[in-house]
matplotlib code that plots the C-alpha trace (Angstrom):
import matplotlib.pyplot as plt

x = [-35.5, -33.1, -33.2, -32.6, -33.9, -31.1, -31.7, -31.0, -27.7, -26.6, -27.6, -25.5, -22.5, -23.0, -23.2, -20.1, -18.1, -19.4, -18.2, -14.8, -14.5, -15.5, -12.9, -10.2, -11.0, -10.8, -7.5, -6.2, -7.3, -5.8, -2.6, -2.1, -2.8, -0.2, 2.4, 1.9, 1.8, 5.1, 6.7, 5.3, 6.8, 10.2, 10.2, 9.2, 12.5, 14.8, 15.8, 15.5, 17.8, 17.7, 18.4, 20.3, 21.2, 17.4, 15.5, 16.2, 18.2, 15.5, 13.1, 13.9, 12.8, 11.0, 8.6, 6.3, 3.2, 3.9, 2.7, -0.3, -1.3, -0.8, -2.9, -5.7, -5.7, -5.6, -7.7, -9.8, -9.8, -10.3, -7.3, -5.2, -6.1, -5.5, -2.0, -1.3, -2.7, -0.7, 2.5, 2.0, 1.3, 4.5, 6.5, 5.1, 7.4, 10.4, 9.3, 11.9, 9.3, 6.9, 4.7, 3.8, 5.8, 4.0, 0.6, 1.4, 2.7, -0.5, -2.8, -0.8, -0.9, -4.7, -5.4, -3.3, -4.5, -8.2, -8.3, -6.5, -8.1, -11.7, -11.2, -9.6, -12.5, -14.9, -12.8, -10.9, -9.0, -5.4, -6.6, -8.6, -5.4, -3.5, -6.3, -6.4, -2.7, -2.8, -5.5, -3.8, -0.6, -2.7, -4.2, -0.6, 0.8, -2.3, -2.2, 1.5, 1.0, -1.9, -0.1, 3.0, 0.9, -1.4, 1.0, 4.3, 6.3, 5.1, 5.8, 9.3, 10.2, 9.2, 10.5, 14.0, 14.0, 17.2, 19.0, 17.8, 14.1, 12.8, 16.2, 17.8, 15.1, 15.5, 19.3, 19.0, 16.5, 18.9, 21.2, 18.6, 16.4, 18.9, 16.3, 14.3, 13.9, 11.5, 9.1, 8.7, 9.4, 5.9, 5.4, 8.8, 9.1, 5.6, 5.8, 9.6, 10.3, 7.2, 5.3, 8.1, 9.5, 6.1, 5.3, 8.5, 7.9, 4.3, 5.2, 8.0, 5.5, 2.9, 5.3, 6.4, 2.8, 1.8, 4.7, 4.3, 0.6, -0.4, 2.3, 1.6, -2.2, -1.8, 0.5, -2.2, -4.9, -2.8, -2.2, -6.0, -6.7, -4.3, -5.9, -9.4, -8.2, -6.5, -9.7, -11.8, -9.4, -9.5, -13.3, -13.6, -11.3, -13.5, -16.7]
y = [19.8, 18.5, 14.7, 15.2, 18.1, 20.5, 19.4, 15.8, 16.8, 18.9, 16.0, 13.6, 15.9, 16.3, 12.5, 12.0, 14.5, 13.1, 9.6, 10.9, 12.7, 9.6, 7.5, 10.0, 10.0, 6.2, 6.2, 8.9, 6.9, 3.7, 5.4, 6.9, 3.4, 1.9, 4.6, 4.0, 0.2, 0.3, 2.5, 0.1, -2.9, -1.3, -0.5, -4.1, -5.2, -2.3, -0.8, -3.7, -3.7, -5.2, -3.4, -6.3, -4.2, -3.7, -6.6, -10.2, -9.9, -11.6, -8.7, -6.3, -2.6, -1.9, 0.8, -0.8, 0.1, 3.8, 4.3, 2.2, 4.4, 7.5, 5.9, 5.1, 8.7, 10.3, 7.8, 6.0, 2.7, 0.5, 2.0, 1.6, -2.1, -2.6, -1.2, -3.7, -6.5, -5.5, -5.2, -8.6, -10.3, -8.8, -10.1, -13.6, -15.1, -13.9, -15.3, -17.0, -18.1, -20.2, -17.1, -17.3, -14.2, -12.3, -13.5, -12.0, -8.7, -8.6, -9.0, -6.3, -4.0, -4.4, -4.0, -0.8, 0.8, 0.1, 1.2, 4.5, 5.3, 4.6, 6.9, 9.6, 9.4, 10.2, 12.9, 14.7, 17.2, 17.4, 16.2, 13.4, 12.4, 12.1, 10.0, 7.8, 7.2, 6.4, 3.8, 2.5, 1.9, 0.1, -2.1, -2.7, -3.9, -6.0, -7.8, -8.4, -10.0, -12.1, -13.4, -14.3, -16.1, -17.8, -19.2, -17.4, -18.7, -22.3, -22.0, -20.7, -23.3, -26.0, -24.2, -23.9, -27.3, -28.3, -25.2, -25.9, -24.9, -23.3, -23.8, -21.6, -18.9, -18.8, -18.5, -15.5, -13.9, -14.4, -11.7, -9.0, -11.0, -12.9, -14.5, -16.0, -19.8, -22.4, -22.0, -18.2, -17.8, -16.9, -14.2, -12.6, -12.7, -11.3, -8.5, -8.0, -8.1, -8.2, -5.5, -2.9, -3.6, -3.1, -0.1, 1.6, 0.8, 2.0, 5.2, 6.0, 5.3, 7.5, 10.4, 10.3, 10.0, 13.0, 15.1, 14.4, 13.7, 17.3, 17.7, 14.5, 15.1, 18.6, 17.2, 14.6, 17.3, 19.6, 17.0, 16.3, 20.1, 20.6, 17.8, 19.3, 22.8, 21.5, 19.7, 22.8, 24.8, 22.1, 21.9, 25.7, 25.8, 23.2, 25.2]
z = [-44.3, -41.6, -41.1, -37.3, -35.1, -33.9, -30.2, -31.2, -32.8, -29.8, -27.5, -29.6, -29.3, -25.6, -25.0, -27.2, -25.3, -22.0, -23.0, -24.0, -20.7, -18.8, -20.8, -20.1, -16.4, -16.4, -18.2, -15.9, -12.8, -14.0, -15.0, -11.5, -10.0, -12.3, -11.4, -7.7, -8.1, -10.0, -7.3, -4.6, -6.4, -6.7, -3.0, -2.3, -3.8, -2.8, -0.5, 2.0, 5.0, 8.5, 11.9, 13.6, 16.6, 17.3, 15.8, 14.5, 11.2, 9.1, 9.8, 7.0, 6.6, 3.3, 2.4, -0.2, 1.7, 1.4, -2.2, -1.5, 1.5, -0.6, -3.4, -0.9, 0.3, -3.2, -5.3, -2.6, -0.8, -3.8, -5.6, -2.5, -2.2, -5.9, -5.6, -2.8, -5.0, -8.1, -6.0, -4.6, -7.9, -9.4, -6.4, -6.4, -9.2, -7.2, -3.9, -1.7, 0.9, -1.3, -1.5, 2.3, 3.2, 0.3, 1.7, 5.1, 3.5, 1.4, 4.4, 6.3, 3.4, 2.8, 6.5, 6.7, 3.4, 3.8, 7.4, 6.8, 3.4, 4.6, 7.6, 5.5, 3.0, 5.8, 7.4, 4.6, 6.8, 8.0, 11.4, 9.7, 7.8, 11.1, 12.7, 9.6, 9.7, 13.5, 13.0, 9.9, 11.9, 14.6, 11.9, 10.5, 13.8, 14.7, 11.4, 11.6, 15.0, 13.8, 10.7, 12.6, 15.3, 12.8, 10.3, 9.6, 12.6, 12.1, 8.3, 8.7, 11.3, 8.8, 5.7, 7.2, 8.9, 7.1, 8.6, 12.1, 12.0, 15.2, 16.9, 14.2, 14.5, 18.3, 17.9, 15.6, 18.0, 20.9, 19.6, 20.4, 22.9, 25.1, 27.4, 24.5, 24.5, 23.2, 26.1, 25.9, 22.2, 21.0, 23.7, 23.5, 19.7, 19.0, 21.6, 21.7, 18.0, 15.7, 17.5, 17.9, 14.4, 12.7, 14.9, 13.9, 10.2, 10.2, 12.0, 9.5, 6.6, 8.3, 8.8, 5.2, 4.0, 6.1, 4.8, 1.1, 0.6, -0.1, -2.8, -4.6, -4.3, -5.8, -8.6, -9.6, -9.5, -11.6, -14.3, -14.4, -14.5, -17.4, -19.3, -18.9, -19.8, -22.9, -23.8, -23.3, -25.5, -28.2, -28.1, -28.3, -31.4, -33.1, -32.7]

ax = plt.figure().add_subplot(projection="3d")
ax.plot(x, y, z, "-o")
ax.set_aspect("equal")
plt.show()
């Protein structure tokens, strides 16, 4: 006589396979986050370059938000935010701005990624993706203006006090904003440098995201599909 009824045995096998599948999904999910976070971290360090003929030389082009935006689209808002957080934590030990610059980048990244990925999650179409990227760019620019106005400008003026502080910053800005001075600095710098610089950067990131999203999304799905297919074959051979 069987110790356990057949239905209990089959139920046990079913639950075991379900747990294995869940664990594989979790590992797959975290692996994809790790890959995109690593790519985002690399892009946070290199390539970084200024456009001194357009903007103050201390504003440097870097595309670390790009993998985070893609991650938010492919894996969801939480994953996108986690990619930004991991990237920031990796960069902190190498900070040259007492981590204040990284804080601003983190806030900009979170605002951009959450805005775009939440919208795309609700409207998962090509048009929805375009709308999400537009609003993500708006969030990017607004947060850049807010962080500069709230603490970045004041911090850098004090942080580089030995090199001239605010006078040095104004002098660098004069190369692209000749009429800037101490009285109109905040207005001209925010709307003549911060706004167009971050608008350009967000548009470039959005264009690349729009162009490569489908391929990367399909690649991730193919990897997951192959894993499931292999599991099914393996389970069939064990029956």
